[in-house]
All heavy atoms as a GROMACS GRO file, in nm:
protein
  607
    1MET      N    1   9.014   9.310   4.129
    1MET     CA    2   8.938   9.421   4.186
    1MET      C    3   9.008   9.543   4.155
    1MET      O    4   9.131   9.556   4.177
    1MET     CB    5   8.924   9.390   4.332
    1MET     CG    6   8.831   9.483   4.412
    1MET     SD    7   8.659   9.449   4.374
    1MET     CE    8   8.625   9.279   4.424
    2GLU      N    9   8.935   9.653   4.111
    2GLU     CA   10   8.997   9.771   4.075
    2GLU      C   11   8.930   9.882   4.178
    2GLU      O   12   8.820   9.864   4.224
    2GLU     CB   13   8.964   9.812   3.939
    2GLU     CG   14   9.042   9.735   3.835
    2GLU     CD   15   9.026   9.781   3.695
    2GLU    OE1   16   9.024   9.905   3.670
    2GLU    OE2   17   9.005   9.696   3.614
    3ARG      N   18   9.016   9.976   4.220
    3ARG     CA   19   8.968  10.081   4.309
    3ARG      C   20   8.980  10.216   4.230
    3ARG      O   21   9.075  10.232   4.146
    3ARG     CB   22   9.063  10.081   4.434
    3ARG     CG   23   9.036   9.961   4.516
    3ARG     CD   24   9.117   9.972   4.635
    3ARG     NE   25   9.073   9.852   4.723
    3ARG     CZ   26   9.138   9.825   4.836
    3ARG    NH1   27   9.232   9.906   4.887
    3ARG    NH2   28   9.100   9.724   4.905
    4THR      N   29   8.898  10.308   4.280
    4THR     CA   30   8.908  10.446   4.227
    4THR      C   31   8.882  10.547   4.334
    4THR      O   32   8.797  10.523   4.438
    4THR     CB   33   8.815  10.469   4.110
    4THR    OG1   34   8.847  10.586   4.046
    4THR    CG2   35   8.674  10.464   4.142
    5LEU      N   36   8.934  10.661   4.322
    5LEU     CA   37   8.905  10.772   4.414
    5LEU      C   38   8.800  10.856   4.360
    5LEU      O   39   8.779  10.878   4.242
    5LEU     CB   40   9.035  10.863   4.425
    5LEU     CG   41   9.012  11.006   4.488
    5LEU    CD1   42   9.003  10.982   4.636
    5LEU    CD2   43   9.139  11.091   4.459
    6PHE      N   44   8.708  10.897   4.440
    6PHE     CA   45   8.600  10.998   4.400
    6PHE      C   46   8.595  11.104   4.510
    6PHE      O   47   8.633  11.080   4.623
    6PHE     CB   48   8.468  10.929   4.378
    6PHE     CG   49   8.398  10.869   4.504
    6PHE    CD1   50   8.312  10.947   4.580
    6PHE    CD2   51   8.423  10.733   4.542
    6PHE    CE1   52   8.256  10.887   4.698
    6PHE    CE2   53   8.364  10.683   4.647
    6PHE     CZ   54   8.284  10.756   4.734
    7ILE      N   55   8.561  11.222   4.459
    7ILE     CA   56   8.547  11.343   4.562
    7ILE      C   57   8.418  11.409   4.537
    7ILE      O   58   8.375  11.439   4.422
    7ILE     CB   59   8.660  11.441   4.529
    7ILE    CG1   60   8.803  11.385   4.542
    7ILE    CG2   61   8.643  11.563   4.616
    7ILE    CD1   62   8.919  11.467   4.509
    8VAL      N   63   8.333  11.415   4.643
    8VAL     CA   64   8.216  11.500   4.634
    8VAL      C   65   8.257  11.641   4.672
    8VAL      O   66   8.308  11.670   4.782
    8VAL     CB   67   8.119  11.442   4.737
    8VAL    CG1   68   7.979  11.525   4.737
    8VAL    CG2   69   8.081  11.298   4.721
    9LYS      N   70   8.240  11.731   4.574
    9LYS     CA   71   8.296  11.856   4.580
    9LYS      C   72   8.225  11.960   4.670
    9LYS      O   73   8.108  11.924   4.724
    9LYS     CB   74   8.313  11.909   4.441
    9LYS     CG   75   8.408  11.829   4.357
    9LYS     CD   76   8.438  11.874   4.224
    9LYS     CE   77   8.535  11.777   4.159
    9LYS     NZ   78   8.550  11.810   4.014
   10PRO      N   79   8.280  12.079   4.702
   10PRO     CA   80   8.234  12.161   4.801
   10PRO      C   81   8.077  12.197   4.785
   10PRO      O   82   7.994  12.208   4.888
   10PRO     CB   83   8.312  12.284   4.803
   10PRO     CG   84   8.446  12.222   4.756
   10PRO     CD   85   8.414  12.127   4.658
   11ASP      N   86   8.043  12.231   4.666
   11ASP     CA   87   7.901  12.280   4.642
   11ASP      C   88   7.804  12.158   4.664
   11ASP      O   89   7.689  12.184   4.721
   11ASP     CB   90   7.880  12.332   4.494
   11ASP     CG   91   7.914  12.230   4.388
   11ASP    OD1   92   7.999  12.135   4.405
   11ASP    OD2   93   7.852  12.242   4.278
   12ALA      N   94   7.843  12.032   4.636
   12ALA     CA   95   7.747  11.924   4.668
   12ALA      C   96   7.739  11.899   4.815
   12ALA      O   97   7.627  11.860   4.852
   12ALA     CB   98   7.790  11.798   4.593
   13VAL      N   99   7.847  11.912   4.884
   13VAL     CA  100   7.848  11.905   5.035
   13VAL      C  101   7.758  11.990   5.089
   13VAL      O  102   7.672  11.979   5.176
   13VAL     CB  103   7.990  11.899   5.081
   13VAL    CG1  104   7.985  11.902   5.244
   13VAL    CG2  105   8.069  11.774   5.027
   14GLU      N  106   7.779  12.129   5.048
   14GLU     CA  107   7.698  12.242   5.094
   14GLU      C  108   7.555  12.222   5.068
   14GLU      O  109   7.466  12.257   5.154
   14GLU     CB  110   7.750  12.368   5.031
   14GLU     CG  111   7.667  12.487   5.075
   14GLU     CD  112   7.690  12.532   5.218
   14GLU    OE1  113   7.784  12.497   5.281
   14GLU    OE2  114   7.597  12.596   5.285
   15ARG      N  115   7.511  12.155   4.956
   15ARG     CA  116   7.377  12.141   4.918
   15ARG      C  117   7.312  12.005   4.976
   15ARG      O  118   7.205  11.973   4.940
   15ARG     CB  119   7.359  12.150   4.769
   15ARG     CG  120   7.392  12.286   4.714
   15ARG     CD  121   7.401  12.286   4.559
   15ARG     NE  122   7.278  12.214   4.495
   15ARG     CZ  123   7.293  12.158   4.372
   15ARG    NH1  124   7.405  12.149   4.316
   15ARG    NH2  125   7.175  12.097   4.328
   16SER      N  126   7.393  11.941   5.063
   16SER     CA  127   7.347  11.826   5.133
   16SER      C  128   7.317  11.708   5.032
   16SER      O  129   7.218  11.638   5.044
   16SER     CB  130   7.221  11.846   5.219
   16SER     OG  131   7.264  11.936   5.322
   17LEU      N  132   7.393  11.701   4.930
   17LEU     CA  133   7.380  11.593   4.833
   17LEU      C  134   7.467  11.469   4.840
   17LEU      O  135   7.462  11.374   4.767
   17LEU     CB  136   7.403  11.655   4.684
   17LEU     CG  137   7.309  11.768   4.650
   17LEU    CD1  138   7.354  11.827   4.509
   17LEU    CD2  139   7.167  11.718   4.638
   18VAL      N  140   7.547  11.451   4.950
   18VAL     CA  141   7.632  11.353   4.976
   18VAL      C  142   7.563  11.218   4.972
   18VAL      O  143   7.607  11.122   4.910
   18VAL     CB  144   7.720  11.370   5.101
   18VAL    CG1  145   7.812  11.251   5.128
   18VAL    CG2  146   7.802  11.497   5.093
   19GLY      N  147   7.459  11.202   5.049
   19GLY     CA  148   7.383  11.082   5.053
   19GLY      C  149   7.336  11.033   4.913
   19GLY      O  150   7.345  10.914   4.879
   20LYS      N  151   7.275  11.128   4.837
   20LYS     CA  152   7.229  11.095   4.707
   20LYS      C  153   7.336  11.050   4.615
   20LYS      O  154   7.336  10.951   4.537
   20LYS     CB  155   7.156  11.203   4.644
   20LYS     CG  156   7.024  11.238   4.708
   20LYS     CD  157   6.952  11.352   4.644
   20LYS     CE  158   6.821  11.383   4.709
   20LYS     NZ  159   6.747  11.494   4.640
   21ILE      N  160   7.452  11.117   4.615
   21ILE     CA  161   7.572  11.076   4.534
   21ILE      C  162   7.619  10.942   4.590
   21ILE      O  163   7.657  10.862   4.496
   21ILE     CB  164   7.675  11.197   4.544
   21ILE    CG1  165   7.623  11.317   4.483
   21ILE    CG2  166   7.809  11.141   4.483
   21ILE    CD1  167   7.711  11.445   4.503
   22LEU      N  168   7.640  10.916   4.707
   22LEU     CA  169   7.687  10.789   4.748
   22LEU      C  170   7.594  10.677   4.710
   22LEU      O  171   7.632  10.569   4.665
   22LEU     CB  172   7.710  10.786   4.906
   22LEU     CG  173   7.810  10.877   4.963
   22LEU    CD1  174   7.827  10.864   5.116
   22LEU    CD2  175   7.950  10.843   4.901
   23ALA      N  176   7.454  10.700   4.706
   23ALA     CA  177   7.361  10.605   4.664
   23ALA      C  178   7.387  10.579   4.518
   23ALA      O  179   7.373  10.462   4.475
   23ALA     CB  180   7.218  10.659   4.691
   24MET      N  181   7.407  10.674   4.440
   24MET     CA  182   7.434  10.660   4.296
   24MET      C  183   7.554  10.573   4.272
   24MET      O  184   7.563  10.487   4.177
   24MET     CB  185   7.445  10.791   4.225
   24MET     CG  186   7.320  10.870   4.207
   24MET     SD  187   7.321  11.031   4.135
   24MET     CE  188   7.474  11.070   4.096
   25VAL      N  189   7.660  10.600   4.351
   25VAL     CA  190   7.783  10.513   4.334
   25VAL      C  191   7.749  10.374   4.360
   25VAL      O  192   7.788  10.279   4.287
   25VAL     CB  193   7.894  10.573   4.436
   25VAL    CG1  194   8.015  10.476   4.436
   25VAL    CG2  195   7.937  10.704   4.391
   26GLU      N  196   7.670  10.344   4.463
   26GLU     CA  197   7.646  10.199   4.501
   26GLU      C  198   7.543  10.142   4.403
   26GLU      O  199   7.570  10.021   4.360
   26GLU     CB  200   7.583  10.197   4.636
   26GLU     CG  201   7.686  10.231   4.746
   26GLU     CD  202   7.626  10.225   4.889
   26GLU    OE1  203   7.507  10.251   4.906
   26GLU    OE2  204   7.700  10.173   4.983
   27GLU      N  205   7.456  10.220   4.354
   27GLU     CA  206   7.357  10.169   4.246
   27GLU      C  207   7.437  10.135   4.123
   27GLU      O  208   7.383  10.051   4.044
   27GLU     CB  209   7.249  10.278   4.221
   27GLU     CG  210   7.147  10.288   4.347
   27GLU     CD  211   7.060  10.402   4.326
   27GLU    OE1  212   7.067  10.477   4.224
   27GLU    OE2  213   6.983  10.426   4.427
   28ALA      N  214   7.558  10.198   4.094
   28ALA     CA  215   7.629  10.172   3.978
   28ALA      C  216   7.713  10.046   3.988
   28ALA      O  217   7.792  10.006   3.899
   28ALA     CB  218   7.720  10.293   3.948
   29GLY      N  219   7.699   9.971   4.108
   29GLY     CA  220   7.763   9.860   4.126
   29GLY      C  221   7.897   9.868   4.192
   29GLY      O  222   7.971   9.767   4.207
   30LEU      N  223   7.925   9.985   4.242
   30LEU     CA  224   8.063  10.001   4.322
   30LEU      C  225   8.035   9.980   4.464
   30LEU      O  226   7.932  10.018   4.525
   30LEU     CB  227   8.114  10.130   4.287
   30LEU     CG  228   8.139  10.171   4.140
   30LEU    CD1  229   8.158  10.318   4.121
   30LEU    CD2  230   8.256  10.090   4.094
   31LYS      N  231   8.141   9.922   4.519
   31LYS     CA  232   8.134   9.910   4.675
   31LYS      C  233   8.225  10.024   4.740
   31LYS      O  234   8.337  10.032   4.702
   31LYS     CB  235   8.190   9.777   4.718
   31LYS     CG  236   8.191   9.752   4.866
   31LYS     CD  237   8.253   9.615   4.894
   31LYS     CE  238   8.250   9.591   5.050
   31LYS     NZ  239   8.308   9.463   5.083
   32ILE      N  240   8.168  10.105   4.822
   32ILE     CA  241   8.242  10.209   4.887
   32ILE      C  242   8.317  10.153   5.002
   32ILE      O  243   8.260  10.086   5.092
   32ILE     CB  244   8.149  10.314   4.943
   32ILE    CG1  245   8.070  10.384   4.825
   32ILE    CG2  246   8.220  10.421   5.014
   32ILE    CD1  247   7.959  10.474   4.856
   33ILE      N  248   8.455  10.162   4.991
   33ILE     CA  249   8.523  10.096   5.106
   33ILE      C  250   8.607  10.192   5.191
   33ILE      O  251   8.660  10.154   5.291
   33ILE     CB  252   8.635   9.996   5.037
   33ILE    CG1  253   8.730  10.077   4.946
   33ILE    CG2  254   8.565   9.880   4.965
   33ILE    CD1  255   8.850  10.001   4.904
   34GLY      N  256   8.583  10.320   5.169
   34GLY     CA  257   8.641  10.422   5.255
   34GLY      C  258   8.581  10.559   5.230
   34GLY      O  259   8.552  10.591   5.116
   35LEU      N  260   8.560  10.632   5.330
   35LEU     CA  261   8.509  10.777   5.310
   35LEU      C  262   8.577  10.867   5.416
   35LEU      O  263   8.599  10.822   5.542
   35LEU     CB  264   8.358  10.785   5.346
   35LEU     CG  265   8.263  10.723   5.245
   35LEU    CD1  266   8.115  10.729   5.298
   35LEU    CD2  267   8.276  10.808   5.111
   36ARG      N  268   8.604  10.991   5.381
   36ARG     CA  269   8.652  11.091   5.487
   36ARG      C  270   8.606  11.230   5.436
   36ARG      O  271   8.621  11.252   5.319
   36ARG     CB  272   8.798  11.073   5.489
   36ARG     CG  273   8.864  11.184   5.586
   36ARG     CD  274   9.013  11.169   5.602
   36ARG     NE  275   9.032  11.041   5.669
   36ARG     CZ  276   9.153  10.999   5.681
   36ARG    NH1  277   9.263  11.060   5.638
   36ARG    NH2  278   9.176  10.877   5.739
   37MET      N  279   8.554  11.300   5.533
   37MET     CA  280   8.532  11.438   5.514
   37MET      C  281   8.639  11.519   5.541
   37MET      O  282   8.689  11.512   5.659
   37MET     CB  283   8.392  11.485   5.585
   37MET     CG  284   8.353  11.624   5.553
   37MET     SD  285   8.204  11.677   5.626
   37MET     CE  286   8.089  11.610   5.512
   38VAL      N  287   8.680  11.602   5.451
   38VAL     CA  288   8.812  11.689   5.483
   38VAL      C  289   8.795  11.831   5.427
   38VAL      O  290   8.709  11.856   5.339
   38VAL     CB  291   8.936  11.622   5.423
   38VAL    CG1  292   8.960  11.488   5.486
   38VAL    CG2  293   8.919  11.614   5.277
   39SER      N  294   8.870  11.911   5.480
   39SER     CA  295   8.889  12.056   5.432
   39SER      C  296   9.026  12.058   5.368
   39SER      O  297   9.129  12.036   5.438
   39SER     CB  298   8.868  12.166   5.536
   39SER     OG  299   8.745  12.160   5.593
   40LEU      N  300   9.025  12.074   5.232
   40LEU     CA  301   9.157  12.088   5.169
   40LEU      C  302   9.226  12.226   5.187
   40LEU      O  303   9.161  12.318   5.184
   40LEU     CB  304   9.150  12.056   5.022
   40LEU     CG  305   9.105  11.921   4.985
   40LEU    CD1  306   9.068  11.920   4.826
   40LEU    CD2  307   9.195  11.815   5.022
   41ASP      N  308   9.352  12.232   5.211
   41ASP     CA  309   9.425  12.349   5.219
   41ASP      C  310   9.482  12.385   5.063
   41ASP      O  311   9.476  12.292   4.978
   41ASP     CB  312   9.534  12.357   5.315
   41ASP     CG  313   9.643  12.260   5.299
   41ASP    OD1  314   9.665  12.211   5.180
   41ASP    OD2  315   9.705  12.221   5.391
   42SER      N  316   9.531  12.491   5.034
   42SER     CA  317   9.570  12.535   4.910
   42SER      C  318   9.689  12.442   4.857
   42SER      O  319   9.685  12.400   4.738
   42SER     CB  320   9.613  12.676   4.907
   42SER     OG  321   9.507  12.760   4.926
   43ARG      N  322   9.778  12.415   4.944
   43ARG     CA  323   9.889  12.329   4.912
   43ARG      C  324   9.843  12.190   4.865
   43ARG      O  325   9.887  12.130   4.764
   43ARG     CB  326   9.984  12.318   5.018
   43ARG     CG  327  10.107  12.242   4.986
   43ARG     CD  328  10.210  12.242   5.090
   43ARG     NE  329  10.327  12.165   5.052
   43ARG     CZ  330  10.442  12.164   5.114
   43ARG    NH1  331  10.450  12.226   5.231
   43ARG    NH2  332  10.540  12.087   5.068
   44SER      N  333   9.757  12.129   4.945
   44SER     CA  334   9.706  11.986   4.917
   44SER      C  335   9.629  11.992   4.781
   44SER      O  336   9.647  11.902   4.705
   44SER     CB  337   9.612  11.933   5.021
   44SER     OG  338   9.689  11.928   5.149
   45ALA      N  339   9.540  12.085   4.766
   45ALA     CA  340   9.455  12.097   4.647
   45ALA      C  341   9.552  12.125   4.523
   45ALA      O  342   9.536  12.064   4.414
   45ALA     CB  343   9.356  12.206   4.658
   46GLY      N  344   9.645  12.203   4.546
   46GLY     CA  345   9.747  12.244   4.429
   46GLY      C  346   9.824  12.110   4.396
   46GLY      O  347   9.854  12.088   4.281
   47ASP      N  348   9.862  12.036   4.498
   47ASP     CA  349   9.942  11.917   4.473
   47ASP      C  350   9.851  11.817   4.395
   47ASP      O  351   9.899  11.747   4.302
   47ASP     CB  352   9.992  11.853   4.597
   47ASP     CG  353  10.115  11.924   4.661
   47ASP    OD1  354  10.177  12.012   4.587
   47ASP    OD2  355  10.139  11.900   4.778
   48PHE      N  356   9.733  11.801   4.440
   48PHE     CA  357   9.640  11.705   4.372
   48PHE      C  358   9.612  11.733   4.234
   48PHE      O  359   9.610  11.649   4.145
   48PHE     CB  360   9.507  11.688   4.453
   48PHE     CG  361   9.420  11.586   4.400
   48PHE    CD1  362   9.439  11.450   4.433
   48PHE    CD2  363   9.306  11.624   4.324
   48PHE    CE1  364   9.359  11.354   4.388
   48PHE    CE2  365   9.218  11.522   4.281
   48PHE     CZ  366   9.246  11.397   4.300
   49TYR      N  367   9.603  11.864   4.199
   49TYR     CA  368   9.560  11.907   4.070
   49TYR      C  369   9.682  11.962   3.990
   49TYR      O  370   9.668  12.032   3.895
   49TYR     CB  371   9.451  12.012   4.074
   49TYR     CG  372   9.317  11.952   4.103
   49TYR    CD1  373   9.263  11.985   4.240
   49TYR    CD2  374   9.247  11.877   4.025
   49TYR    CE1  375   9.136  11.929   4.276
   49TYR    CE2  376   9.127  11.826   4.060
   49TYR     CZ  377   9.071  11.854   4.191
   49TYR     OH  378   8.950  11.790   4.221
   50ARG      N  379   9.801  11.928   4.040
   50ARG     CA  380   9.926  11.966   3.972
   50ARG      C  381   9.938  11.949   3.820
   50ARG      O  382   9.995  12.021   3.745
   50ARG     CB  383  10.053  11.917   4.041
   50ARG     CG  384  10.071  11.773   4.028
   50ARG     CD  385  10.198  11.724   4.105
   50ARG     NE  386  10.205  11.575   4.111
   50ARG     CZ  387  10.149  11.510   4.197
   50ARG    NH1  388  10.071  11.567   4.298
   50ARG    NH2  389  10.156  11.372   4.198
   51VAL      N  390   9.862  11.844   3.764
   51VAL     CA  391   9.867  11.824   3.621
   51VAL      C  392   9.818  11.941   3.547
   51VAL      O  393   9.831  11.951   3.423
   51VAL     CB  394   9.795  11.698   3.581
   51VAL    CG1  395   9.864  11.570   3.645
   51VAL    CG2  396   9.650  11.698   3.617
   52HIS      N  397   9.729  12.022   3.615
   52HIS     CA  398   9.663  12.143   3.554
   52HIS      C  399   9.736  12.271   3.576
   52HIS      O  400   9.703  12.372   3.538
   52HIS     CB  401   9.530  12.153   3.595
   52HIS     CG  402   9.439  12.033   3.568
   52HIS    ND1  403   9.413  11.992   3.433
   52HIS    CD2  404   9.372  11.948   3.646
   52HIS    CE1  405   9.334  11.881   3.435
   52HIS    NE2  406   9.312  11.861   3.568
   53LYS      N  407   9.860  12.260   3.653
   53LYS     CA  408   9.926  12.384   3.684
   53LYS      C  409   9.968  12.452   3.559
   53LYS      O  410  10.014  12.391   3.462
   53LYS     CB  411  10.053  12.357   3.772
   53LYS     CG  412  10.105  12.481   3.834
   53LYS     CD  413  10.201  12.442   3.942
   53LYS     CE  414  10.253  12.578   4.004
   53LYS     NZ  415  10.279  12.562   4.141
   54GLY      N  416   9.953  12.587   3.554
   54GLY     CA  417   9.984  12.668   3.433
   54GLY      C  418   9.872  12.683   3.341
   54GLY      O  419   9.878  12.766   3.250
   55LYS      N  420   9.759  12.608   3.367
   55LYS     CA  421   9.646  12.628   3.278
   55LYS      C  422   9.558  12.743   3.333
   55LYS      O  423   9.576  12.769   3.455
   55LYS     CB  424   9.562  12.499   3.268
   55LYS     CG  425   9.638  12.380   3.203
   55LYS     CD  426   9.556  12.263   3.202
   55LYS     CE  427   9.646  12.147   3.134
   55LYS     NZ  428   9.580  12.020   3.138
   56PRO      N  429   9.483  12.810   3.253
   56PRO     CA  430   9.414  12.935   3.296
   56PRO      C  431   9.318  12.905   3.412
   56PRO      O  432   9.292  13.003   3.488
   56PRO     CB  433   9.332  12.976   3.173
   56PRO     CG  434   9.380  12.896   3.055
   56PRO     CD  435   9.465  12.791   3.115
   57PHE      N  436   9.269  12.800   3.425
   57PHE     CA  437   9.165  12.762   3.536
   57PHE      C  438   9.225  12.705   3.658
   57PHE      O  439   9.155  12.692   3.760
   57PHE     CB  440   9.060  12.654   3.481
   57PHE     CG  441   9.119  12.525   3.434
   57PHE    CD1  442   9.142  12.422   3.530
   57PHE    CD2  443   9.154  12.510   3.304
   57PHE    CE1  444   9.204  12.306   3.490
   57PHE    CE2  445   9.212  12.386   3.271
   57PHE     CZ  446   9.229  12.282   3.354
   58PHE      N  447   9.352  12.694   3.669
   58PHE     CA  448   9.414  12.625   3.779
   58PHE      C  449   9.387  12.702   3.912
   58PHE      O  450   9.342  12.633   4.012
   58PHE     CB  451   9.565  12.616   3.767
   58PHE     CG  452   9.638  12.549   3.887
   58PHE    CD1  453   9.629  12.412   3.907
   58PHE    CD2  454   9.713  12.631   3.972
   58PHE    CE1  455   9.701  12.352   4.016
   58PHE    CE2  456   9.772  12.573   4.089
   58PHE     CZ  457   9.764  12.432   4.096
   59ASP      N  458   9.412  12.821   3.919
   59ASP     CA  459   9.388  12.895   4.042
   59ASP      C  460   9.235  12.895   4.082
   59ASP      O  461   9.214  12.882   4.212
   59ASP     CB  462   9.446  13.043   4.022
   59ASP     CG  463   9.586  13.056   4.011
   59ASP    OD1  464   9.655  12.965   4.066
   59ASP    OD2  465   9.637  13.156   3.952
   60LYS      N  466   9.146  12.904   3.993
   60LYS     CA  467   9.006  12.901   4.028
   60LYS      C  468   8.970  12.758   4.079
   60LYS      O  469   8.894  12.750   4.174
   60LYS     CB  470   8.921  12.938   3.899
   60LYS     CG  471   8.931  13.080   3.879
   60LYS     CD  472   8.833  13.121   3.762
   60LYS     CE  473   8.842  13.269   3.730
   60LYS     NZ  474   8.748  13.298   3.616
   61LEU      N  475   9.040  12.661   4.022
   61LEU     CA  476   9.012  12.518   4.068
   61LEU      C  477   9.046  12.502   4.207
   61LEU      O  478   8.978  12.446   4.286
   61LEU     CB  479   9.079  12.422   3.971
   61LEU     CG  480   9.073  12.276   4.013
   61LEU    CD1  481   8.926  12.227   4.017
   61LEU    CD2  482   9.152  12.191   3.911
   62VAL      N  483   9.172  12.549   4.238
   62VAL     CA  484   9.226  12.533   4.376
   62VAL      C  485   9.143  12.620   4.479
   62VAL      O  486   9.107  12.564   4.583
   62VAL     CB  487   9.372  12.576   4.382
   62VAL    CG1  488   9.429  12.590   4.526
   62VAL    CG2  489   9.455  12.483   4.311
   63ALA      N  490   9.104  12.740   4.431
   63ALA     CA  491   9.016  12.818   4.529
   63ALA      C  492   8.882  12.746   4.541
   63ALA      O  493   8.823  12.752   4.658
   63ALA     CB  494   9.002  12.952   4.459
   64TYR      N  495   8.829  12.684   4.447
   64TYR     CA  496   8.701  12.620   4.453
   64TYR      C  497   8.708  12.502   4.544
   64TYR      O  498   8.633  12.488   4.641
   64TYR     CB  499   8.648  12.570   4.320
   64TYR     CG  500   8.530  12.482   4.318
   64TYR    CD1  501   8.405  12.514   4.368
   64TYR    CD2  502   8.542  12.350   4.269
   64TYR    CE1  503   8.298  12.427   4.374
   64TYR    CE2  504   8.437  12.258   4.270
   64TYR     CZ  505   8.316  12.299   4.330
   64TYR     OH  506   8.210  12.220   4.325
   65MET      N  507   8.809  12.412   4.529
   65MET     CA  508   8.830  12.294   4.613
   65MET      C  509   8.855  12.327   4.758
   65MET      O  510   8.844  12.245   4.838
   65MET     CB  511   8.934  12.206   4.548
   65MET     CG  512   8.888  12.145   4.414
   65MET     SD  513   8.740  12.053   4.423
   65MET     CE  514   8.791  11.912   4.518
   66THR      N  515   8.909  12.448   4.781
   66THR     CA  516   8.936  12.482   4.923
   66THR      C  517   8.832  12.571   4.979
   66THR      O  518   8.843  12.619   5.090
   66THR     CB  519   9.072  12.558   4.923
   66THR    OG1  520   9.071  12.673   4.841
   66THR    CG2  521   9.182  12.471   4.882
   67SER      N  522   8.716  12.594   4.916
   67SER     CA  523   8.610  12.680   4.957
   67SER      C  524   8.521  12.618   5.056
   67SER      O  525   8.440  12.684   5.125
   67SER     CB  526   8.530  12.735   4.833
   67SER     OG  527   8.459  12.626   4.773
   68GLY      N  528   8.527  12.496   5.078
   68GLY     CA  529   8.443  12.425   5.173
   68GLY      C  530   8.489  12.277   5.185
   68GLY      O  531   8.583  12.236   5.120
   69ARG      N  532   8.420  12.199   5.262
   69ARG     CA  533   8.466  12.072   5.290
   69ARG      C  534   8.417  11.982   5.178
   69ARG      O  535   8.325  12.017   5.103
   69ARG     CB  536   8.380  12.024   5.417
   69ARG     CG  537   8.420  12.102   5.545
   69ARG     CD  538   8.343  12.068   5.655
   69ARG     NE  539   8.393  11.954   5.733
   69ARG     CZ  540   8.341  11.903   5.836
   69ARG    NH1  541   8.222  11.934   5.881
   69ARG    NH2  542   8.399  11.795   5.895
   70VAL      N  543   8.496  11.867   5.153
   70VAL     CA  544   8.473  11.776   5.046
   70VAL      C  545   8.468  11.637   5.116
   70VAL      O  546   8.519  11.611   5.226
   70VAL     CB  547   8.582  11.776   4.937
   70VAL    CG1  548   8.599  11.909   4.880
   70VAL    CG2  549   8.715  11.729   5.004
   71VAL      N  550   8.405  11.539   5.046
   71VAL     CA  551   8.400  11.403   5.087
   71VAL      C  552   8.490  11.322   4.986
   71VAL      O  553   8.454  11.323   4.873
   71VAL     CB  554   8.263  11.347   5.106
   71VAL    CG1  555   8.263  11.195   5.127
   71VAL    CG2  556   8.184  11.422   5.203
   72ALA      N  557   8.595  11.267   5.038
   72ALA     CA  558   8.680  11.181   4.954
   72ALA      C  559   8.643  11.034   4.986
   72ALA      O  560   8.633  11.007   5.102
   72ALA     CB  561   8.827  11.211   4.980
   73GLY      N  562   8.634  10.962   4.890
   73GLY     CA  563   8.609  10.821   4.901
   73GLY      C  564   8.679  10.732   4.802
   73GLY      O  565   8.740  10.776   4.707
   74VAL      N  566   8.684  10.604   4.840
   74VAL     CA  567   8.745  10.503   4.756
   74VAL      C  568   8.632  10.400   4.727
   74VAL      O  569   8.560  10.359   4.824
   74VAL     CB  570   8.863  10.429   4.822
   74VAL    CG1  571   8.918  10.323   4.739
   74VAL    CG2  572   8.970  10.541   4.846
   75ALA      N  573   8.612  10.362   4.609
   75ALA     CA  574   8.514  10.266   4.572
   75ALA      C  575   8.587  10.153   4.488
   75ALA      O  576   8.699  10.187   4.422
   75ALA     CB  577   8.408  10.333   4.479
   76GLU      N  578   8.533  10.038   4.492
   76GLU     CA  579   8.592   9.930   4.428
   76GLU      C  580   8.488   9.842   4.359
   76GLU      O  581   8.369   9.842   4.394
   76GLU     CB  582   8.690   9.834   4.512
   76GLU     CG  583   8.606   9.757   4.616
   76GLU     CD  584   8.696   9.671   4.696
   76GLU    OE1  585   8.821   9.687   4.697
   76GLU    OE2  586   8.643   9.585   4.768
   77ALA      N  587   8.531   9.778   4.252
   77ALA     CA  588   8.454   9.689   4.171
   77ALA      C  589   8.542   9.602   4.083
   77ALA      O  590   8.652   9.630   4.057
   77ALA     CB  591   8.340   9.759   4.087
   78ASN      N  592   8.490   9.488   4.026
   78ASN     CA  593   8.556   9.408   3.934
   78ASN      C  594   8.566   9.488   3.799
   78ASN      O  595   8.456   9.533   3.752
   78ASN     CB  596   8.495   9.270   3.918
   78ASN     CG  597   8.508   9.185   4.036
   78ASN    OD1  598   8.620   9.189   4.102
   78ASN    ND2  599   8.406   9.108   4.064
   79ASP      N  600   8.680   9.493   3.743
   79ASP     CA  601   8.690   9.561   3.611
   79ASP      C  602   8.625   9.694   3.607
   79ASP      O  603   8.567   9.731   3.518
   79ASP     CB  604   8.638   9.469   3.498
   79ASP     CG  605   8.704   9.339   3.496
   79ASP    OD1  606   8.831   9.332   3.519
   79ASP    OD2  607   8.645   9.234   3.468
   0.00000   0.00000   0.00000
C-alpha cells in the first residue's frame, strides 16, 4: 500500500471545489484516509516548499499558499 499527500490549494477552496476534487481522487481509485483544513503560515509554507527556495517564483508560491485555507489530505492505493 502506498500513500501520498495532496493539497487542495486556496483558490480551489475559495471556489468551493473541494468536494469535486475529492470525488476525482476517489474515482481514480485512491482511498482518502485523512483530511484536514488548515491555514498555512509563511514559515510552514516556506519549509514545505524549501526545495524551491532561491528560485524566482518561491516568494509568490509562499504568498499564494498562505493566501487562504487549504485542504491537506492523505490518499492510499496499491502501487
